[in-house]
Residue, then its C-alpha position, 0 to 999 in steps of 0.5 A: x148505031x150500037x146495039x150493045x147494052x149501055x150503063x143504067x140510063x137513070x144514072x149515066x156514066x160513073x165518071x163525073x164529066x164536067x161536073x165540079x168535084x166534091x168540095x173537100x177540106x184538107x187534110x183529106x181523111x182517107x179510109x185505106x182498104x187493103x193497106x198492106x197491098x200494093x195500092x194501100x202501101x202507096x196510099x200510105x206513102x202519099x200520106x207520109x209525103x203530104x202530112x199537111x194534106x192527108x190523114x188516115x181515118x181507117x185502114x184494113x189488112x188481110x193478115x199482115x199485122x206486123x206490116x200494118x203496125x210498122x206502117x202506122x208507127x211511121x205515120x204516127x211519127x210523121x203526124x203525132x197530132x193526127x187522130x188514130x185510125x180504126x183498124x180492120x183485120x180480115x183474118x180472125x187469127x190475125x185479128x187476135x194477134x192484132x189485139x195484142x198490139x199496144x193501143x190497137x184493142x179499142x180501135x179494132x173492128x170485126x173480122x171479115x167482110x163486116x169489118x171492111x164495111x164498118x171501117x167505111x161506116x164508122x170512120x170519123x169525118x172521112x173524105x175519101x175511100x181508097x179501095x185497094x182490095x182485090x176481088x169481089x170482096x171490094x164491092x160492099x165497101x164501095x157501096x158503103x162509101x157511095x152511100x156515105x157520099x165519099x170520094x171513092x178512089x177506086x182500084x178495085x175494078x171488080x166493084x164495077x165488074x160485079x156490081x157496075x149498075x149497083x154502084x152507079x145507083x149508089x153513087x147517084x143516090x149518095x152524092x158520092x164521086x168515083x174516080x179511077x185509080x187504074x193507070x189506064x182509066x186515070x189516063x183516060x180521065x186526064x184526057x177527058x178533063x173538061x170534056x163532054x161525053x158527046x165529044x168522045x168517039x172511042x177509048x183505047x186501053x193499052x196493055x203491056x202484053x205481060x210476060x208471054x207477049x211473044x211466047x208461042x202458043x205451043x209453049x204456054x202449056x209449059x210455063x211455070x208459076x215463076x214465069x207467070x209472076x215475072x211481069x216485065x213492067x209493073x210490080x203488083x200483087x200476085x192475083x193481078x200479076x196473073x191477070x196481066x199475064x192472061x190479059x184477063x186484067x185488060x178484059x176486066x178493065x174493058x168492063x170497068x171502062x164501060x161503066x165508068x165512061x158510059x161507052x158501049x163495048x164496041x167503042x172500047x178498044x185494046x192495044x198492046x203497048x209493051x213499053x207501058x209509057x202511053x197509059x191509054x188514049x181517047x179518040x174524039x169525034x173529029x179524029x183528034x187523039x189525046x194520050x197520057x204518058x208517064x213512068x209506070x208509077x201507080x202513085x201518080x194515078x192514085x194521088x190524082x184520084x185522091x186529090x180530086x183530079x188535081x196534080x200535086x207535086x210528087x217526087x220520083x222518077x220522071x219520064x225522059x222522052x229522049x230515052x223512051x225510044x219508039x212507041x210500039x203498038x200491037x193488036x192483042x192476040x185473042x187466040x193466045x189470050x182468050x180471057x180478053x175475049x171471054x171478058x168482053x163477051x161477058x160484059x156485052x151479055x151483062x147481068x150475072x155474066x160478068x159476076x160469073x166471069x170474075x168469080x171463076x177467074x178468082x178461083x182459077x187464079x187461086x188454084x194456079x197460085x196453089x199449084x193445082x192448075x196450069x196457066x193454060x187451063x185458066x181460060x177453060x175453067x172460066x169458059x166452062x163455068x160461064x157455059x154451065x150457069x144461066x145468066x140473069x139480072x143483077x137487081x140488088x147486092x143479094x143477087x150479085x153475091x148469090x151469082x158469085x157464090x154459085x160461080x165459085x162452086x162451079x169453078x171449083x168443080x172445073x178446077x178439081x176435074x182438071x187437077x184429077x186429070x193431071x193437067 
């Protein structure tokens, strides 16, 4: 019997095993947070592809106002009769520029975190929240969407890493449903379609291995930022690309899977699969395996979540099995990629440990992108931050945000120390 901590017994797993999906009327009206990021851009592309099925009720961006204006103009051309969406712009200076865009002033929401929550709460007749935000900033909008009883297509894994039990309680209380967008978790969800939790023996998440899968440990101290950002398979934003290179992304996904599917950590494994063809697998109690295969196209899992786990037609590349070649699987090298081990340990510890892990990682990655920290120093910043901060329970959002703030302060100290030492 596993002795590891399990999801909140009062709420159970977030994934709605065998439960009927929310009955929603088309067109589904989407709240797209992070609309100029990778997931957001693909969500708006889906709206253009399915104008009879999808509309946009609200959008947000950080500061790329011109990109958002161009995307909304394209939508308006496709759906001239659709109501205009609310708009949240995080950066105050960018919001000032947004106010000058013709037709936007009356639809602009507050800047910062307040605007993201307003977008969820004030959107007219929303059906689905597409949370494509990066980092812990995605937690509050996820909680707001849960309280409003929405379908939540969750790409922001940090919502569960930082506040998994809070989200579980909010989804249960609000009558919402949470469906995963990450390709690995969407693959597992497709394998679990119509199944009971009791049938599942373990989950196997696949990892591409990133750009340094075969790089000797001695060479990792000399890798450049350009090399870190050269992911061999997926095209993503810089933060998640760095996380993929360190395998922290897979560690965060282990924690995400724990809360989503209600399995203890020792029943969630990771294998490296450099082809990125098998997106993840489920082993059942009788020894049978199911896997989901496909091209590395995030629109597939995103559309599956938005549609309520229905496969709609989608143009794009198709998997040709004759071109795939051998399917290769390897064990992850924890010695060269310690972030995976750090994440699993933080998940097992529970409470504020995953919050601290995530915040320290965000600070370290930002320092790497700013040229202040080496790739190889990221795990040390995270480990030292975890070691210096006591762990406690996450009773509410305030406790999570407080732990997040303290971890960011300590991680910044760790980054400064390494920068001063010339690392």
